[in-house]
N, C-alpha and C positions, 0 to 999 in steps of 0.2 A: 559697112559691116561688122559683124561683131568678131570677137578672134578666133582664129581659126582652132578647132578640136581636133589635138592630134590624133594618130592611128594609136599611141601608146605614151603612158606616163607613169614613171616610177613612182608607186606609192610608199610612203613611211609606214610604218606600223604603229609606233612610236619609240622604240628603245634601240632603236639602230644607233644613234650618234652617241648616248649612254654608254652600248655593248664597244663600240670602235674605241673610243675614249678609254675605256679599262683595259682594253686590249693593249691600248699605246702605252699605259703606266704600268703595265704589268711585268713589260720590257721583254715580251713573248712573240712576236709578232710574224715568224715564219712559220712555216706549216705544221700543223699537228701539233698546236697548241693548245691550251685548255679549253679554249671557244669550238675548236674544232672538235675535240673530245664529245664536247656537250652536243654537238650538233649528231653527232656519229650515233650518240646515245639517244637522242630524240628519233630520228627516223630510226632506226634499228625497235624501239620501244611501241612508237606510235603505228608502224607500216609491217612491224614483225619480221621486216629483213634480216635473216641470219646475220650479215654483215654490211654494213653502210660503210663508204670510202669516200670522202668527198675528193674532188676533182677540180681542177680547175676551168673546166669545160663539157658540157656531155660528150663534145667531139673528142677530148681526152678521156673521158671513159670508156668511148666506143673502141679508140683504139688501144687500151688496155685490154678490152675482150677480145681484138685480134691477137694481141701477143698472148694471151690465156690461151687460148685456141690452137696456137701454135700454126698460123695459116701462113703462107708462103707460095709460089709460083707456082700456077697451075690449080690452085685450088679455087672452087667457085663459093659464092655467096648469093642466096636468093634473098632479094629485097626489094620491095616497092619502087614504083620509078618515080610515084608522086610524091615525094619526100624532100628533106634537105640534103644538101650534098655532104655534107658529113656519116649520114647513114651509110654510106658504101666509100666513100673517100677513108676512113679510117683502116677498112678491109685492103682496099687498093695500094694504101701505102706498104701494107705486108707483101702485095705481090699478087694478089688475090685478083680475080675476076668478077665483077657483079653481074648478075645474071635478073634483069629486070621484070618485076611480076606486076600485071594490072590490080586493079582496086577495084571494089567493090561501089555499085553506083547509089548504094545507100549511105554506108557512113565513110566513106572515100578510103575506107582501110585495106590493107592487103586482101586479096581475094583467094582464100584459103582453099578454094574449089580448084586453084590453077595451080598450086604448089606440086603435084605428081608430072605434070608436063615439062616442069620447070628442075625436075631431080637428075641429076646424072652421078655414075661415080665418083666424080669430084666435087661433088657439093659437101661443104664443110659447114656451113652454117645458115640458119635461116633467121632473118632480122626483122620482125615485124615492128610496124610504126604505129602507136595508138593514137590516131589522126584527130587534132581539137579536142584531147582527152578522151574521147572515146574508148573505150576496149575494142580490140581486133577481136574476132572468133577464136580466143585462145585455147579451147579443149582441142578442137580437131588441128590447129595448128602444134599443140604440142604431142598429141597423139601422132600425127605424122611425123615429129621428131623424133619420136622415141622409134618407131617401127621402120624409121630410116637411118637410125643411129644418127642422129645430125642434132647437135644443141641449137638452142634456141636462144639468141639475144634480145632482149626488149628494147628498143628503142621508143622511151619512155620520158622525151623532151617536153612533150606538151600535157601530160597526165598523171603527176603526182596527186596524190588523195584522189584518184578516179579508181574505179573499182568493176572488177568483171567477176560475174555470177557470185559477188561478196568476198571476191580474194583481191588484195590490192595490185594495183598496176603495177609493173616492177619487179615483181616478188615471185611471177610464173615463171620465167624461163630460168635458163643456168645463170645468166647473167642480166643486169637492168641496166640502161642508161638511163641518168635524169641530166635535167637541164636547170639551173638558176640564173639563165641569162636576163637583161633587163628586160626581157617582153614577158618572160614567165611568169604565171602563178605569185611562185615564191622566189625572190630574187636576192641577189648580192651584185648586182652588177655583170659580173662575169664570173661564172662557176657552174660546177656538175656535182655528182657523185656518181658511183658505180657500185650498183648491189651484189653481193656475191651469194647466190641464192644454194648454192652446191657445193660442198665442204673442200671437196677435191681441188678448186681452184685458191682456196681461200690465202694459203702461205705463201703462194707464187705472186698472188693480186697483193698482197703487201710489199714484195722484193722490186716488182715492175715499177710500182708507183713511188717507191725510194731508189729510182736509178738504178736498178739493178742489184742494190747492195741489202746485206739483212739487218740495216739498220734498227727496223722495228724491233727484233727478236734482242737486238742490243740493249735497247732502252726499256725493255722486259726482264734485262739482266738473264736471258738465257744462252747470249754466247759471251765471253770476255770482252770479244772485240768484231768490227764489221767488217764486211770486204765484198768487193764486186763478184757476185755468182750466179747472175743473169743477164738475161735485157732489160732494160728499164728507161726511165726517164723520168724527168722532175714534173710530176702531176699532182705535187702538193698546193693547196693554194695559201695565200699568206692568211693567219690568224685572224689579220682585220678584215677581210673577207668573209671569215667564218664566223666572227663577233656579228655582223650586219645581217649575217643569215640566219644564226639562231634567232636575233630579233622578228624576224620573219615567220621561221619555223614555231615562234612560239605563239603567233596570233594566227596562225594558220586557219582554226574555225572563223575567225571575222572576217580573215580576205575572203576564203569561200564562201560565205554566208553573203559578203556584198557583191561577188562574182557571181554567184547563183540568181540573186536578186534582178542583177542589169541582164544576165540571159533570159531569165524569164519574163522581163519588162520586151525587151527586144522581140521573143519570140510572140507574145500575145498581140504587141501592137502590130507585125507585121504581118499576121494570120492573115488577114480578110486582102490585104494590097497582095499578099504571096500569091493567093487563089487566084484573082484576079488577073495577075500579068504571068501567071505561068511560071512562077518564081518556085525554086526548091529550097527550104530550110533545112537545116542541119535535124538528121533522124538520129534517137537515140534509144537502143535497142531496150526492151523491159528488163532486161537482166544485166545491163552497165548502167553502172552508177559514174557519172561524166565526171570529169574535173573542171568545167566551167571554165577553159581555156580561152577558147573564142566563138564569135558569132559569123558565121556566114552564109550568104546567099549564093545559088546556082540561079543565074539570069540564062532566058530561054535560048540564047544565041551571043556571039562574040561581039557583034555587033551591038547588041543589047546591054553588054556589059559595059563596053567604050563608052557607051551614052549616060551611063547610070553614073559610072565614075567622072565623068565629066559635071555631070548635074552636080552631083555631091560636091565636088570642087570647088564650083562656082558658090556653093552657099556656106564654105569655109569647116567643109568635113571631111577630115581626110581618111577615105576608103580605100583601100589597095586591093590589089590580087596577090596571089601564093606561087606557087611553086610551078617552074617550068617541066616537065617532064625529064627525067635525068638521062632516059635514053634517047630523046633527040639534042642533049647538048653536045657539044664537041667531042668532048670527053666521051660520053657515053656512046657516041657512033664509032668511037675509037675502040670499042668494046663490041661493038657489032650489031648499034642501037639504031634500027628503021621507022620512020614513019608508019604507024599502022599495028607495030608491035603490042601497043597497048592500047587501045582504044578508049577506055574510058578515061583513064589517065588523060590523055589527048583531050577528049571533050570537056572534061572537068576545068582543067588548066585553062583554056579557054574561057571560060565564062562565070570563075568564082569570084565573087567579093569579100571582103571583110571586111566589116565596121569597127569603128574604133571601140575596143574593150580593153576595159584598165579599173582595176581597183580605186576607188574611191569618184568614179565620175559621180558629178552633180545631176539633179534631177533636170536643170536648167540645159547640161550639155545631152542629157537622155533622149530629152524631148525634140533637141533640135535635130539630133541622128534621126529619129523617127520620121519628123517634118520631111528634112531632104531625101528619104528615101519614098516615101508615100507618095509625095508629091510629083515623083516619076513617072513617066507612062514611056514604056516601049514601042 
């Protein structure tokens, strides 16, 4: 058998090692060095974010959001059940309770029509997740948040350089969290960013990110010494990581073109087979420009999903499933989650398969993935 095609393979855009070496030579490898600042400037100029702050992960960006919103015991946060644990864990760490919302059957995003039923006097945040880099229905979500007086925090781990109605994902809510993990379009191995989209959060965001000190104001010459002034932690990535990240961000158009070509090849190559086998392919609304983060299949049954995974494994193709609904997890059940609470999430979780999807897949690998899938019969 040919070598196994992995689910993910890190992609070097070209200048990563050059920039990392430059960061090492300049003697400033801790947080907020020159490469970090260049990443901030590029993100702000290319995406129109009022303020971008690199973090050590998307998880930490979400933790900063929870601190900025002042969440604590007794507060509630509405979030989809079908998401990664960090989406809610960041708020649970502050003592808040997650309120699990079901997803839409088309985009697999938070179902905005269900928000009203989850709203309570204790609701303090709404956290939509742009699944697979396809924008949630942000206009009704934002309007609901405004009407209810509840801030919206976008979990945009999948969606950098995606758009909703011509606006960049991650810049629409009060705050937006991004991921530069190894599996994401743009990566530095481990990393993230918080977009601060409303000015009332900016000064405190800098303080929280700097361990609760006003160190950033000190370096700007606004105070003659810095001190501990608030809650916070060490959320700054090393400038070595920022150097790697900058090379990726500078190559963003090439990376996105590669991923778009791969997504469209999968879509065209699987359309006939999917129709025959009753398999649902990803849906992208006309008013969304997706980020081309992943390609998934929704099989007609859990049994068919398991059979396809085994079929592709035997052919050396590493397909995988995705999230288990959080409301059914041991922790989710501690917060009152029960089977049947989010029926769409439960059905999707049992049937989804994600195909290998990474920048730089060669034509032979893509052909092998397509053959391994289209040769399957449920």
